[in-house]
N, C-alpha and C positions, 0 to 999 in steps of 0.2 A: 541686877548684874547680868550682863550678856557678853558674848564673845568668848574667845579662848582663854582658859586659865593658863597663865604663863609663869606665875611665880609661886614658890612654896607657901608664902603667907596666905595668899588667896585660896590655894588648894586646902590648906589646913582649916581655914574658916568654913569652907564648903563641906569638908569631911566632918567637922564638929557639928554642923547643922544636920548632916545625915545621921550621925550618932544620936542626936537629940530626937530626931524623927523616929528612928528605930526603937529608942527607949519608950517613946510615946506610943508607938505601935504595940509594943509588948504589953504595956499597961492597958491599952484598949482591948487587946486580945484577952488578957486575964479578966477584964471586966465585961467581956462580950458586948462592948460598946460599938455597934455597927457604924454609927456616924463618925466616931473617932478613927475606926479602922479604915473607912473609906477616905477620910481626910489624910491619914498617914500614907495611904496608897498614892494619892495624888501628889503629896509632898515628895515622896520617894521618887516618883516618876520625873518630877520637875528637877530634882537634884541629880538624878541619873543623867538626864539630858544635859545638865550643866557640866557634869563630870566627863561626858563624852568628848568635850572640847578641851581636854587637858593636854598641854604640851609635856612631853616626856621629861624635859629638864626641870619641870615644876615639882617632881616627886623626889623629896629628900628622905632621910631616915625617919624623921618624925611623921611625915606623911605616910610612909610605909607602915608604921605602927598604927596610925589612925585607920588606914585601909584594912589592916588585919583585924582590928577591933570591930569595924563595921561589918566585915565579912562574917566574923564569928557571931555577932549579934543578929545579923540577918538570918543566919542558919538556925539559931535558936528560935527565932520568930517563925521560920518556915516549919520547923518541927512542931511548934505549938499549934500553928494553923492546921497542920495535918492531923494532930491528935484531936483537935476540936471537930474537924470534919469527920473523922472516923467515929467519934462519939455520937455525933448527930446522926450519921448513917445507921449506927447500931440501934439508937433509940427509935428511929423511924421504922426500921425493920421490926423491932419489938412491938411497936404500935400497930403496924399493918399486918404483921404475921407473914409478910411476903419478903423473901430475901431479895437483895439487889440483883437485878437482871444481868448486869454486866459487872464483872469483877476483874480488874486488871491483875496480872500476876504480881502479887505483892511480895516485896522483899522484907524480911524482918527489919524492924527498926535497928539502926546501928549495925547493919550488915557489914559496912566497911570496916568496923572495928574488929569483926570476927574473921576477916579475910586472912589474917596472919596465923590464925589458930588452925591446927590440924588435929 
């Protein structure tokens, strides 16, 4: 498949492929399967390249729902990757006894959810 996505059916098919890749990525992350994680990253990049060439008229209500589902699943996967990375950093610090030299100003997880609280 190459060229611009111009109809909703083609976009739905591509978005369903993206959802399948995101679900596979989540399973790979849960299993710490580096080969599968890297495969998912490549597949996501290819599908993102494909989605870049989407005509606006190809997005219908069902496509918007699929886009929202993909966005949410990608966010879950991002949070899982961050948790894994933080865990690895913590274990490395414990093994070496040396704290990380550079530590970015971290915001608490789910800080956006607390923004409305006073």
